[in-house]
C-alpha positions in Angstrom: 127.7 -105.3 -91.2 128.0 -101.9 -93.0 127.9 -98.7 -91.0 125.0 -96.4 -91.6 126.8 -93.6 -93.3 124.8 -90.9 -95.0 126.3 -88.9 -97.8 125.7 -85.2 -97.9 124.2 -85.6 -101.4 121.5 -88.0 -100.2 120.3 -85.3 -97.8 120.3 -82.6 -100.5 118.4 -84.9 -102.9 115.9 -85.8 -100.2 115.3 -82.1 -99.4 114.9 -81.3 -103.1 112.4 -84.1 -103.6 110.4 -82.9 -100.6 110.4 -79.3 -101.8 109.2 -80.5 -105.3 106.4 -82.5 -103.8 105.3 -79.7 -101.4 105.4 -77.2 -104.3 103.2 -79.4 -106.5 100.7 -79.9 -103.6 100.6 -76.2 -102.9 100.0 -75.3 -106.6 97.3 -77.9 -106.9 95.5 -76.6 -103.8 95.6 -73.0 -104.8 95.2 -73.1 -108.6 92.1 -71.2 -109.7 89.2 -73.1 -111.3 86.8 -72.4 -114.1 83.9 -72.9 -111.6 83.4 -72.7 -107.8 80.5 -74.1 -105.8 79.5 -72.9 -102.4 76.6 -73.8 -100.2 74.5 -70.9 -101.4 76.1 -70.0 -104.8 78.1 -71.2 -107.8 80.3 -69.0 -110.0 81.4 -70.1 -113.4 83.7 -68.8 -116.1 83.1 -70.2 -119.6 86.0 -71.1 -121.8 85.9 -69.3 -125.1 86.8 -69.8 -128.8 87.5 -67.0 -131.2 89.4 -66.3 -134.4 92.9 -64.8 -134.3 92.6 -61.1 -134.8 89.0 -61.3 -133.8 87.1 -60.2 -130.7 85.1 -62.3 -128.3 83.9 -62.4 -124.7 84.4 -64.6 -121.7 81.3 -65.0 -119.7 81.3 -65.0 -115.8 78.1 -66.2 -114.3 77.0 -66.0 -110.6 74.1 -68.3 -109.7 72.3 -68.3 -106.3 71.1 -71.6 -105.1 67.6 -72.4 -103.9 66.5 -70.1 -101.1 69.0 -67.4 -102.1 69.1 -64.6 -104.7 72.0 -62.6 -106.2 72.3 -59.4 -104.1 71.2 -56.6 -106.5 72.4 -53.9 -103.9 76.0 -55.3 -103.8 78.7 -53.7 -106.0 79.6 -56.9 -107.9 83.1 -56.7 -109.5 85.4 -58.8 -111.7 89.1 -57.9 -111.8 91.0 -59.4 -114.7 94.6 -60.5 -114.3 97.3 -59.2 -116.6 96.5 -61.0 -119.9 99.1 -63.2 -121.5 101.0 -61.9 -124.5 98.9 -62.1 -127.6 95.6 -61.5 -125.8 94.0 -58.1 -125.2 91.4 -57.3 -122.6 89.5 -54.1 -123.3 88.4 -53.5 -119.7 90.4 -55.0 -116.8 87.8 -54.2 -114.1 84.2 -54.8 -114.7 81.5 -53.6 -112.3 77.8 -54.4 -111.6 76.7 -51.9 -114.3 78.8 -53.8 -116.9 76.7 -56.9 -116.3 73.1 -57.9 -116.2 70.6 -59.8 -114.0 69.0 -62.5 -116.0 66.7 -63.3 -113.1 66.9 -62.9 -109.3 69.2 -65.9 -109.1 71.5 -65.2 -112.0 74.0 -62.4 -112.7 76.3 -62.3 -115.7 79.3 -60.2 -116.8 81.0 -60.5 -120.2 84.7 -59.8 -120.4 85.6 -58.4 -123.9 88.8 -60.0 -125.3 90.8 -59.9 -128.5 93.3 -62.5 -129.6 96.1 -61.0 -131.7 97.4 -64.4 -132.9 96.3 -68.0 -133.0 97.0 -70.1 -129.9 95.8 -71.1 -126.4 95.5 -68.6 -123.6 94.6 -68.7 -119.9 92.8 -65.8 -118.4 92.5 -65.4 -114.6 90.0 -63.2 -112.7 89.0 -62.3 -109.2 85.2 -62.2 -108.7 83.6 -60.3 -105.8 79.9 -61.1 -105.4 77.1 -61.5 -102.9 74.0 -63.7 -102.5 71.3 -63.4 -99.9 68.6 -65.4 -98.3 65.6 -64.0 -96.3 67.8 -63.8 -93.2 71.4 -63.3 -94.2 73.8 -62.1 -97.0 77.0 -63.7 -97.9 79.9 -61.8 -99.6 82.4 -63.9 -101.5 85.6 -63.4 -103.3 86.7 -66.2 -105.6 89.5 -66.7 -108.2 88.7 -68.4 -111.5 90.4 -69.1 -114.9 89.2 -69.7 -118.4 90.9 -71.2 -121.4 90.7 -69.3 -124.6 91.5 -70.8 -128.0 92.2 -68.6 -131.0 92.1 -70.3 -134.4 93.7 -68.9 -137.5 
């Protein structure tokens, strides 16, 4: 019978494997999405296509679900993360006055962007918004991302 002898390398490899797995689970659980659904709202950020050297916009839409409306008294805000190299964002913080209410259940903000070169880009944002029913208002902060593709 062989004795149960553990090499120091087997422990190191096991810890390394566990840390890789834990890191990938953490990243998957916290990665921003292009849309978020709540009980009373949904927030979406549309992917965008534009020409290299051209300007475009990334649309953020807040929709209140049945029985709710987007709170027109709340100071809605979108904060844009530092854009990746090759992508310019004209305004990194957009406020309620930069957007528009399409109807009582829909609010939109357009983020102006410019791609300096062809390629794929990811743009992250933090959205602060509020929806209300007859009896309560909910304030939400959500993180979203959009994929931008710039063609030559």
